[in-house]
C-alpha positions in Angstrom: 0.0 0.0 0.0 2.8 2.4 0.8 4.6 1.6 -2.5 1.3 2.2 -4.4 0.8 5.5 -2.6 4.3 6.5 -3.4 3.8 5.8 -7.1 0.5 7.8 -7.1 2.3 10.7 -5.3 5.0 10.7 -8.0 2.4 10.8 -10.7 0.5 13.6 -9.1 3.7 15.6 -8.5 4.7 15.1 -12.1 1.3 16.3 -13.4 1.5 19.4 -11.2 5.1 20.3 -12.0 6.1 22.6 -14.9 6.6 20.9 -18.3 10.1 19.3 -18.3 11.7 17.5 -21.2 12.9 14.6 -19.1 12.4 13.9 -15.4 13.7 10.8 -13.6 11.3 9.4 -11.1 13.9 7.2 -9.4 13.9 3.4 -8.7 10.5 1.7 -8.6 9.5 0.2 -5.3 8.0 -2.9 -7.0 9.9 -6.1 -7.3 10.8 -7.3 -10.7 9.3 -10.5 -12.1 11.7 -13.0 -13.7 10.7 -13.2 -17.4 11.7 -16.9 -17.7 9.2 -17.8 -15.1 6.2 -16.5 -17.2 5.7 -19.5 -19.5 7.3 -22.6 -20.9 8.6 -22.0 -24.4 8.3 -25.7 -25.1 4.6 -25.9 -24.3 2.8 -26.9 -27.6 0.0 -24.5 -26.8 2.5 -21.6 -26.5 4.1 -22.6 -29.7 0.8 -22.7 -31.5 -0.1 -19.2 -30.2 3.2 -17.8 -31.4 2.7 -19.3 -34.9 -0.9 -17.8 -35.1 0.3 -14.4 -34.0 3.1 -14.4 -36.5 0.7 -15.4 -39.2 -1.7 -12.6 -38.2 1.2 -10.1 -38.4 2.2 -11.4 -41.9 -1.4 -11.0 -43.1 -1.7 -7.5 -41.6 1.6 -6.4 -43.3 0.7 -8.0 -46.7 3.1 -11.0 -46.5 0.5 -13.4 -47.8 2.9 -15.9 -49.4 4.9 -16.1 -46.1 1.7 -16.5 -44.1 0.5 -19.4 -46.4 3.9 -21.1 -46.1 3.9 -20.8 -42.3 0.3 -22.1 -42.2 1.2 -25.1 -44.4 4.2 -26.0 -42.2 2.2 -25.6 -39.1 -0.5 -28.0 -40.4 2.2 -30.5 -41.3 3.7 -30.2 -37.8 0.2 -30.6 -36.2 -0.5 -33.7 -38.3 2.9 -35.2 -37.2 2.0 -34.5 -33.6 -1.4 -36.1 -34.0 0.1 -39.1 -35.6 2.7 -39.3 -32.9 0.0 -39.2 -30.2 -1.8 -42.0 -32.0 1.3 -44.2 -32.1 2.0 -43.5 -28.4 -1.5 -44.5 -27.4 -1.1 -47.6 -29.5 2.2 -48.4 -27.9 0.9 -47.8 -24.4 -2.0 -50.2 -25.1 0.4 -52.9 -26.4 2.6 -52.6 -23.3 -0.4 -52.8 -20.9 -1.8 -55.8 -22.8 1.5 -57.6 -23.1 1.5 -57.6 -26.9 5.2 -57.5 -27.3 5.4 -58.1 -31.0 3.1 -55.1 -31.7 5.0 -53.1 -29.2 8.2 -53.9 -31.2 6.6 -52.5 -34.4 5.3 -49.4 -32.7 8.7 -48.6 -31.1 10.4 -48.9 -34.4 7.9 -46.5 -36.0 7.8 -43.9 -33.1 11.4 -43.4 -32.1 14.6 -42.4 -33.8 16.8 -44.4 -31.5 14.6 -47.4 -30.9 17.1 -50.2 -30.0 17.4 -49.2 -26.3 13.6 -49.2 -26.2 13.4 -52.6 -27.7 15.8 -53.9 -25.0 13.5 -52.4 -22.3 10.4 -54.1 -24.0 12.0 -57.5 -24.1 13.4 -57.1 -20.7 9.9 -56.6 -19.4 8.7 -59.8 -21.3 11.7 -61.7 -19.9 10.9 -60.7 -16.3 7.3 -61.6 -16.7 8.2 -65.1 -17.9 10.6 -65.5 -15.0 7.8 -64.4 -12.6 5.5 -67.3 -13.9 8.5 -69.7 -14.1 8.4 -70.1 -17.9 12.1 -70.7 -17.9 12.4 -72.2 -21.5 10.4 -69.3 -23.0 12.5 -66.8 -20.9 15.7 -68.4 -22.2 14.5 -68.1 -25.8 13.7 -64.4 -25.3 17.1 -63.9 -23.6 19.0 -65.5 -26.5 17.0 -64.3 -29.5 15.9 -60.8 -28.4 18.0 -59.5 -25.6 21.5 -60.9 -26.6 21.6 -58.9 -29.9 20.6 -55.8 -28.0 23.1 -56.3 -25.1 25.1 -53.2 -26.2 22.0 -51.0 -25.6 21.4 -52.1 -22.0 21.4 -49.5 -19.2 24.7 -50.9 -17.9 27.3 -53.4 -18.9 26.3 -55.8 -16.0 22.5 -55.7 -16.8 22.5 -58.6 -19.2 24.5 -60.7 -16.8 22.0 -59.9 -14.1 19.2 -61.1 -16.3 21.1 -64.3 -17.0 21.4 -64.9 -13.3 17.6 -64.7 -12.9 17.3 -68.0 -14.8 18.5 -69.7 -11.7 16.1 -67.8 -9.3 12.6 -68.9 -8.2 11.1 -65.4 -8.6 12.1 -62.0 -9.9 12.5 -60.5 -6.4 15.5 -62.7 -5.8 17.4 -60.8 -8.4 15.6 -57.5 -8.6 14.4 -56.2 -5.2 12.4 -53.3 -6.7 10.1 -55.5 -8.8 6.5 -54.5 -8.0 4.5 -57.0 -10.1 3.5 -57.3 -13.7 0.7 -54.6 -13.8 2.7 -52.0 -11.9 5.9 -52.6 -14.0 3.9 -52.4 -17.3 2.4 -49.1 -16.2 5.8 -47.7 -15.2 7.3 -48.8 -18.5 4.5 -47.1 -20.5 5.0 -43.8 -18.5 8.7 -43.8 -19.2 8.2 -44.5 -22.8 6.2 -41.2 -22.9 9.1 -39.5 -21.2 11.5 -40.8 -23.8 9.2 -39.7 -26.6 9.2 -36.1 -25.3 13.0 -36.1 -24.9 13.3 -37.5 -28.5 11.1 -34.6 -29.8 13.2 -32.0 -28.0 16.4 -33.5 -29.3 15.0 -33.3 -32.8 14.1 -29.7 -32.4 17.6 -28.9 -31.1 19.2 -30.7 -34.1 17.0 -28.6 -36.4 18.0 -25.3 -34.7 21.7 -26.2 -34.8 21.4 -27.1 -38.5 19.7 -23.9 -39.3 22.0 -21.7 -37.1 25.4 -23.3 -37.5 25.2 -25.5 -40.5 25.9 -28.6 -38.4 23.6 -31.3 -37.0 24.1 -32.3 -33.4 24.9 -36.0 -33.0 24.4 -38.4 -30.1 21.7 -40.7 -28.8 19.2 -40.5 -26.0 20.1 -42.3 -22.8 17.0 -44.4 -22.4 18.3 -46.0 -19.4 18.7 -42.7 -17.6 15.2 -41.7 -18.8 13.7 -44.9 -17.4 15.6 -44.6 -14.1 14.6 -40.9 -13.6 11.2 -39.8 -12.5 9.0 -38.7 -15.5 8.6 -35.0 -16.0 5.2 -33.4 -16.6 4.0 -34.0 -20.1 2.8 -30.9 -22.0 -0.8 -31.2 -23.3 -1.2 -30.9 -27.1 -3.1 -27.9 -28.4 -6.8 -28.5 -28.2 -9.3 -27.9 -31.0 -11.1 -25.3 -28.8 -7.9 -23.3 -28.3 -7.2 -23.5 -32.1 -10.6 -21.9 -32.8 -10.0 -19.0 -30.5 -9.8 -15.7 -32.3 -6.5 -14.0 -32.2 -7.0 -10.4 -30.9 -6.2 -7.7 -33.4 -2.5 -6.9 -33.8 -1.7 -9.2 -30.9 2.0 -9.5 -31.6 2.6 -5.8 -31.8 0.5 -5.3 -28.6 2.7 -7.8 -26.7 5.9 -6.2 -28.0 4.7 -2.8 -26.8 3.8 -4.2 -23.4 7.2 -5.7 -23.2 9.0 -2.4 -24.0 6.7 -0.5 -21.6 7.6 -3.1 -18.9 11.3 -2.4 -19.5 10.8 1.3 -19.3 8.6 1.1 -16.2 11.2 -1.1 -14.3 14.3 0.6 -15.6 16.6 1.8 -12.7 15.7 5.4 -13.5 12.3 5.7 -15.0 11.9 8.7 -17.4 8.7 10.6 -17.5 8.4 12.8 -20.5 5.9 15.7 -20.3 6.8 17.9 -23.2 5.1 16.7 -26.4 8.2 17.4 -28.5 10.3 15.2 -26.3 7.9 12.4 -25.6 8.6 10.6 -28.9 12.4 11.0 -28.9 12.8 10.1 -25.2 10.5 7.1 -25.1 10.2 5.6 -28.6 12.2 2.5 -29.4 14.1 2.4 -32.7 15.1 -1.3 -32.6 13.7 -4.4 -31.0 17.1 -6.1 -31.0 18.2 -4.2 -27.8 16.7 -3.9 -24.4 15.7 -0.5 -23.2 18.2 1.4 -21.2 17.3 4.7 -19.7 19.9 7.4 -20.2 20.8 9.1 -16.9 21.2 12.7 -17.9 23.5 14.6 -15.5 21.7 17.4 -13.7 23.8 18.2 -10.7 27.4 19.4 -10.0 29.4 16.7 -8.2 32.8 18.3 -7.9 34.8 21.4 -8.9 38.5 20.6 -9.5 41.0 23.4 -9.1 44.6 23.2 -10.2 45.2 25.0 -13.5 46.5 28.5 -13.2 44.8 29.6 -16.4 41.9 28.7 -18.7 41.4 25.0 -19.5 41.0 24.2 -23.2 40.4 20.4 -23.3 39.1 17.6 -21.2 39.1 13.8 -21.9 38.4 10.7 -19.8 41.3 8.2 -19.6 40.1 4.7 -20.6 36.6 3.4 -20.5 36.1 3.2 -16.7 35.9 7.0 -16.2 38.0 6.8 -13.1 40.6 9.3 -14.3 40.5 12.3 -16.7 43.1 14.5 -18.4 42.8 18.2 -19.0 45.0 20.7 -20.8 45.1 24.5 -20.5 46.9 27.7 -21.1 49.2 27.2 -18.2 51.2 24.8 -20.5 50.4 21.7 -18.4 48.4 18.5 -18.7 46.8 17.6 -15.4 45.5 14.1 -14.4 42.4 14.0 -12.2 41.1 11.3 -10.0 37.4 11.5 -10.6 36.2 9.3 -7.8 34.4 10.6 -4.8 34.9 14.4 -4.6 37.7 14.4 -7.2 41.3 15.4 -6.7 44.5 16.3 -8.6 46.4 13.1 -9.3 49.4 14.3 -11.3 50.8 17.2 -13.4 52.5 16.5 -16.7 54.8 19.3 -17.8 56.8 19.7 -21.0 54.7 21.9 -23.2 56.1 25.4 -23.7 52.8 26.9 -24.9 49.1 26.3 -24.2 47.7 22.8 -24.5 45.0 22.8 -27.2 43.9 19.2 -27.1 44.1 16.0 -25.1 43.0 12.5 -26.2 43.3 9.1 -24.4 43.2 5.6 -25.7 40.5 3.2 -24.5 42.9 1.1 -22.5 43.8 4.0 -20.2 47.5 3.6 -20.7 48.1 6.1 -23.5 47.6 9.8 -23.7 48.3 12.4 -26.5 48.4 16.1 -26.0 49.0 18.9 -28.6 50.2 22.4 -27.9 50.5 25.9 -29.4 54.3 25.5 -29.9 53.7 22.6 -32.3 54.5 19.8 -29.9 52.5 16.5 -30.0 53.5 14.6 -26.9 52.8 10.9 -26.4 52.4 10.0 -22.7 52.3 6.3 -21.7 51.6 4.7 -18.3 52.9 1.5 -16.8 55.2 -0.6 -19.0 54.6 1.7 -21.9 56.1 4.8 -20.3 59.8 4.4 -19.6 61.4 7.4 -21.2 62.4 10.6 -19.5 60.1 13.5 -19.2 60.8 16.9 -17.9 59.2 16.8 -14.4 56.5 14.5 -15.8 54.2 13.2 -13.1 55.0 15.9 -10.6 52.5 16.0 -7.7 51.6 12.3 -8.0 49.2 11.4 -5.3 48.5 7.8 -4.4 48.3 4.8 -6.8 47.0 5.3 -10.3 48.4 5.9 -13.8 52.0 7.2 -13.9 52.3 8.9 -17.3 55.7 9.5 -18.8 56.5 11.2 -22.1 57.5 8.5 -24.6 57.7 10.6 -27.8 57.4 14.2 -29.0 55.7 13.7 -32.4 55.4 17.3 -33.4 57.5 19.7 -35.4 57.8 23.2 -34.2 58.2 24.5 -37.7 54.5 23.5 -38.5 53.0 25.9 -36.0 50.3 25.3 -33.4 48.6 21.9 -33.3 44.9 22.4 -32.4 43.7 18.8 -32.4 45.1 15.3 -31.6 43.1 12.1 -31.5 44.1 8.5 -30.8 42.7 5.6 -32.7 40.7 2.9 -30.9 43.5 0.4 -31.7 46.0 2.8 -30.0 48.3 2.2 -33.0 47.9 5.6 -34.6 47.3 9.3 -33.9 45.9 12.0 -36.1 46.6 15.7 -35.7 45.5 18.9 -37.3 46.8 22.5 -36.9 47.8 25.9 -38.1 49.7 24.7 -41.2 46.4 23.4 -42.8 47.8 19.8 -42.8 46.3 16.6 -41.3 49.1 14.2 -40.2 48.8 10.5 -39.2 51.4 9.2 -36.8 52.5 5.6 -36.1 52.6 5.6 -32.3 54.9 2.5 -32.0 57.5 4.1 -34.3 56.9 7.6 -33.1 56.9 9.2 -36.5 54.5 10.5 -39.1 53.4 8.0 -41.8 51.3 10.3 -44.0 50.4 14.0 -44.5 47.0 14.9 -45.9 46.7 18.1 -47.7 43.6 19.8 -49.0 42.3 22.2 -46.4 42.6 25.9 -47.2 42.8 27.1 -43.7 43.8 25.9 -40.2 42.6 22.4 -39.3 40.7 22.7 -36.0 39.6 19.1 -35.4 40.5 15.6 -36.7 39.5 12.1 -35.6 39.5 8.4 -36.7 36.5 6.2 -37.3 36.1 3.1 -35.2 37.9 0.9 -37.7 40.8 3.3 -38.0 40.8 3.3 -41.8 39.1 6.7 -42.2 40.1 10.1 -40.9 37.6 13.0 -40.6 38.9 16.6 -40.3 37.2 20.0 -39.9 38.7 23.3 -40.7 38.2 27.1 -40.6 37.7 26.9 -44.4 34.1 25.7 -43.5 34.7 22.2 -44.9 34.7 18.7 -43.4 36.9 16.2 -45.3 37.0 12.4 -45.2 40.4 10.8 -45.9 41.3 7.2 -46.7 44.2 6.4 -44.4 45.8 3.9 -46.6 45.9 5.9 -49.8 45.9 9.4 -48.3 43.2 10.6 -50.7 40.3 12.8 -49.8 37.3 10.6 -50.7 34.5 13.0 -49.7 34.1 16.6 -48.6 31.2 18.3 -46.8 30.8 21.8 -48.1 27.6 23.6 -47.4 26.4 27.1 -46.5 25.2 25.5 -43.2 28.8 24.8 -42.2 30.6 27.8 -40.8 34.1 27.8 -39.4 34.4 24.4 -37.9 35.5 24.3 -34.3 35.0 20.6 -33.6 33.8 17.3 -35.1 32.7 14.2 -33.1 31.8 10.8 -34.5 29.0 8.6 -32.9 29.9 5.2 -31.6 28.2 3.4 -34.5 30.1 5.5 -37.0 26.9 6.6 -38.8 26.4 10.1 -37.4 28.7 13.1 -37.1 28.4 16.2 -35.0 29.9 19.3 -36.6 30.4 22.4 -34.3 30.6 25.7 -36.1 31.2 29.3 -35.0 27.8 30.4 -36.1 25.8 29.4 -32.9 24.8 26.1 -34.5 25.9 22.5 -34.0 24.6 20.0 -36.6 24.1 16.3 -36.8 25.1 14.8 -40.2 24.3 11.5 -41.7 27.6 9.9 -42.7 26.1 7.8 -45.5 24.0 10.5 -47.2 26.2 13.4 -46.4 23.1 15.2 -45.2 22.4 17.5 -42.2 19.7 15.9 -40.1 19.3 18.0 -36.9 20.4 21.4 -35.8 21.3 22.1 -32.2 20.8 25.6 -31.0 20.5 27.6 -27.8 24.2 27.9 -27.0 26.6 30.7 -28.0 29.7 30.1 -30.2 30.9 33.0 -32.2 34.1 34.5 -30.5 35.9 31.7 -28.7 38.3 29.7 -30.9 37.3 26.2 -29.9 33.9 25.4 -28.3 33.5 21.6 -28.7 30.6 19.1 -28.5 30.5 15.4 -28.0 28.0 12.6 -28.0 26.5 11.8 -24.6 24.7 8.8 -23.0 24.1 6.0 -25.5 24.7 8.5 -28.4 21.1 9.6 -27.8 22.2 13.0 -26.6 24.7 15.6 -27.6 26.8 17.5 -25.0 28.5 20.8 -25.8 30.0 23.9 -24.3 29.0 27.5 -24.8 30.2 31.0 -24.4 27.5 31.8 -21.8 29.2 29.5 -19.3 26.6 26.6 -19.6 26.9 23.0 -20.6 24.1 22.2 -23.0 22.5 18.8 -23.4 20.5 18.2 -26.6 18.3 15.3 -27.8 20.2 13.8 -30.7 17.0 13.0 -32.6 14.9 16.0 -31.8 17.6 18.7 -31.5 15.7 20.2 -28.5 17.6 21.3 -25.4 17.1 18.8 -22.7 19.1 20.5 -20.0 21.6 23.3 -19.2 24.2 22.8 -16.6 25.1 26.0 -14.8 28.1 26.6 -12.7 31.1 27.7 -14.8 32.0 31.4 -14.7 33.5 31.6 -18.2 33.3 30.0 -21.6 32.9 26.2 -21.5 35.4 25.0 -24.1 35.1 21.2 -23.9 33.1 18.3 -22.4 33.4 14.6 -22.3 31.1 11.8 -21.2 32.0 8.5 -19.4 29.4 5.8 -20.1 30.5 3.5 -17.3 30.8 6.2 -14.7 27.6 8.0 -15.9 29.5 11.2 -15.4 30.1 14.3 -17.4 33.3 16.3 -17.3 33.6 19.9 -18.5 36.3 22.5 -18.6 36.1 26.3 -18.8 37.8 29.6 -19.2 37.4 30.0 -15.4 40.3 27.6 -14.9 38.2 24.7 -13.5 37.2 21.2 -14.4 33.8 20.3 -13.2 32.2 16.8 -12.8 28.4 16.4 -13.2 26.2 13.5 -12.3 22.5 12.7 -12.0 20.8 13.4 -8.7 17.2 12.4 -8.0 16.4 15.6 -6.2 17.8 18.0 -8.7 15.6 19.6 -11.4 16.2 20.2 -15.1 16.8 23.5 -16.8 15.2 23.4 -20.3 15.1 26.0 -23.0 11.8 26.5 -24.9 
């Protein structure tokens, strides 16, 4: 009752509150139900219902040939089941009546691996002859029927034990568990039904393996194990009455929607969308192949990290865990932050002689690249990778954690400032762009440039790899975004549109299909990589004067996070382009942001010289822009 009252109270509060784009109601007090406990997928009635719903969907969508094929196959399967049931009834009657010759014929017709069953049938006949002291007939059954099937007995000693019974006066002298002819026949018939069900399931498994892997599973059923084990409950065949029931309209789609709504309702942080423009983008599912996962949008300041003596230009999480982050600023240093708990300065990496424009870390967390205004591109490695000397690298190290050392200086001071540096996912290469209008690709193991990509007509402000590492994307102040083939060094595509102003940053989605382009015209845009078409425009922020205001993809690539000259961090819906939230706290231009999926934490850096960490708090509100 208290849980229900709490849910009603949340609903009432949500209805009375101002319209918000996305509000998290917090964990639900109700207990989850295990999906696997809902029904038995091997139940014939469930299987028939699924087939009928699929047929209905095919008919609704116009797949009439497919529907007819499924119907024909279902009818054949049903006829096989009916024939199998008839054979089983016949076999059961033969066993109960002691008609062993007919039981032999039924077993051969009903089972794939019938020889162990024949041994069980003639074993029963043999024991009944011993029970009535028909020794000669028992000896004939033993020699003609059981001896050829000795290899299919439950154990190696079973045939010898049956031979011993020829010297006994009754069956109980050799088999203490013998309960009499009628009881043993009934028990044998029940276990035959068990073996038939197991045989059906083994056949279904072989069919699935053949369809999925191109190989048929081999092996035989252990009839002896089935006979010695207690029989499981036998599923009832679909009845004619159930087959005649009308399938409710669009039943399959209805169940899928209910399943998705269940996942949303019982997600750890249940979103309640009130604004009409955000309801569709926040709640609608785009694929049935993945379970619903609610993005936890950060809405509260967790920590403010002080340490830089000037403005901070770049921020990046180190590795996938989100435990540490690196920042670079105009004080010519790269600083490593421990982002756990309240956050603290972990180490200071020195060596740059001008402001640090960009930092990028590899997914392993053991490699870091920074680029500076003097033209230096410094490769920092931690652990076994970083053994070279570095001028005062690692000063101020506190506690355990990554110990970065400078392994290489990849830059050339003659090329001028390097504004962007990005590490490939494989951590084998690095791409840079800078004042000299060139894009350079470096081999990190060799510590040298392997290709120089020319084509931009102004300074290159941002460059990155795709996930495979065979494509480089670069943006420039010449208002163009270029795509380069790494192997050939050729520009294979260029985005040139009046919509693109001076590019300050580009960011690629995790699936490699979408690209965010930040421009110095107060607009960030989402581009489709395949069609080279602008899909969504993100507005509300300010980006006209500061050199580099960057944006990245946020939780599950469903949101876009970016800085602004008004001191706010903006969160947009990737599909709708609407502002979901503004994070206030910085006292200067927010230059860069980064999102850690595993830590569910956002990091931002600003002209005010701070790095701030943001997380979701259930009691905090959302600041939306209409």
